[in-house]
C-alpha positions, -999 to +999 in steps of 0.1 A: -345+429-671-370+424-699-405+435-687-424+410-709-409+381-689-425+390-656-462+390-647-465+397-610-454+425-587-450+420-551-439+442-522-410+434-500-402+459-473-421+486-491-401+479-523-419+464-553-406+429-562-408+416-597-416+379-598-404+362-630-429+344-652-407+313-658-380+293-641-344+300-654-340+292-690-302+297-695-277+271-707-250+255-685-215+249-696-198+224-672-163+230-684-132+211-673-133+189-642-100+188-623-098+156-602-074+136-580-077+105-560-100+120-533-108+155-547-125+171-576-133+207-587-152+224-615-162+260-624-194+257-645-209+288-662-245+298-668-255+318-699-287+335-686-294+364-662-327+350-650-314+331-620-310+341-584-288+313-572-270+281-584-270+246-568-253+213-574-260+177-563-236+147-562-249+112-566-286+123-562-278+138-529-289+171-514-287+203-534-259+226-523-257+263-532-225+275-548-210+305-565-180+302-589-161+270-582-174+237-568-148+220-547-153+184-536-133+164-511-133+131-491-141+112-523-132+076-529-104+068-553-111+052-586-148+058-583-175+071-607-195+101-595-226+116-611-236+153-605-262+178-616-263+216-618-294+239-617-302+275-616-331+288-594-352+319-591-384+329-573-405+309-596-385+276-593-356+257-606-345+254-642-337+222-660-307+203-645-275+199-663-258+165-657-221+158-654-199+129-643-163+122-635-141+093-621-116+100-594-080+089-600-069+054-589-043+050-562-013+037-582-003+001-574+034-002-565+049-031-584+062-059-562+084-082-582+099-113-565+129-108-541+159-128-533+158-135-496+189-157-494+216-162-521+217-196-537+248-215-523+274-231-546+274-269-544+303-294-544+292-329-547+304-364-556+290-382-586+259-401-577+248-378-548+212-366-549+202-329-552+171-314-536+168-276-537+136-259-527+138-225-543+110-211-522+136-211-493+156-185-513+130-164-531+099-146-519+068-135-539+075-158-568+046-172-589+069-194-610+105-204-615+128-211-644+163-224-646+190-225-672+223-244-671+210-274-653+233-304-660+222-338-671+204-356-643+188-325-627+153-311-634+132-283-622+096-292-612+076-263-596+099-248-571+122-278-566+154-287-584+161-324-579+179-354-594+212-372-593+243-352-600+265-362-629+302-353-631+311-319-644+310-282-636+279-261-643+266-226-637+229-227-630+208-195-632+174-194-615+148-168-624+118-161-601+088-145-618+055-129-609+032-104-627+053-074-615+087-086-627+116-111-622+147-116-601+175-140-608+204-156-589+229-183-598+251-209-583+280-231-593+276-269-593+308-289-592+303-327-593+334-348-588+335-382-606+343-414-586+372-426-606+375-463-615+410-475-607+411-493-640+425-528-645+443-529-612+444-564-597+453-568-561+462-603-549+450-611-514+456-645-498+440-660-468+446-693-450+417-708-431+420-738-409+390-755-394+387-752-356+390-780-331+363-807-333+352-794-367+340-760-356+343-737-386+367-709-388+349-676-390+365-650-413+353-615-424+366-602-457+365-569-475+370-571-512+374-543-538+365-542-574+395-556-593+408-578-564+417-614-570+414-631-537+429-666-529+416-684-499+435-716-489+412-739-470+427-769-452+405-797-464+416-823-439+407-820-402+397-841-372+361-848-368+348-874-343+382-892-344+378-897-382+396-881-411+371-865-435+383-856-469+364-833-492+347-847-523+326-817-532+326-780-523+296-757-522+292-720-518+264-705-498+255-668-498+283-655-520+276-623-539+265-629-574+296-611-588+320-634-571+327-668-585+341-698-567+366-722-582+375-753-561+408-765-574+428-789-552+427-773-518+423-737-530+391-717-533+395-686-554+371-656-553+376-631-582+357-598-584+349-584-618+373-558-631+349-535-648+320-515-636+314-500-601+297-523-577+274-511-549+288-519-515+271-549-499+278-574-472+270-611-475+271-640-451+290-669-467+299-705-460+320-731-477+307-767-471+325-800-477+304-830-483+311-867-483+280-888-489+255-878-464+281-861-442+286-824-445+309-801-426+310-763-427+347-757-433+346-719-432+321-691-429+319-654-423+310-622-441+322-606-474+319-569-479+322-559-515+332-523-522+338-502-554+374-493-558+379-456-560+410-437-570+440-441-547+422-466-525 
């Protein structure tokens, strides 16, 4: 010890004690700081020999004495810590040396979307509607994409919808979030409803008015391409008189059926091209003579599209 540094002598247990003139003046070297998610350690060094002890403080907390390595535990992950080092002697504490470190973050495990249920293959007839909610098959998705969608189907948000068109398609759906993607696919087979072409089926019906002029009720089912001949007896007994037709009227016939009143025959002919939506109409045929009218026949007509082999 250099004598010029000390000014006072004291006695401790009969032994003279030298009290230094100044606080520690040495230089700190912090060195490397080893850190984890909840721990940290460092082994700082002090260049002088004028210190009796060494202390550290974390985040302006209490000063803690140490020798050699400082070991810290129970720290918070991904957190910035500030520390200070100081050397002390009988006169006081030297200038603090500051240091800082940030603990390691807890790694985030990626969680891409998952396929909870496989997308089923679909077999449909042309014209059937499709409504697939993809959230019923995937979990954890932020958005969806689809490739291979046939004409008539669209993806909006998480729903594939539309009207199926004939053909075979393989659709691939991809679910995405910030951690990744997952894909699944399904086959879509749409069978066309085939037009039977220029097939003409002749159907003939004979209707006779009931007793006392009550009309004969008749229900018909026609198909696209049918030519239907309905023979209506135009002479019948009504109040002991013979009423002969002078004019025929149609009431309630479907727009695509036409009525030709020739002699005693009324002919309904369906159009041969284009599929027609099934419908049922109430119809009547009325004979008129002057102010007198008589419902000769009535009933219903159901009009159906003709499909293959029907």
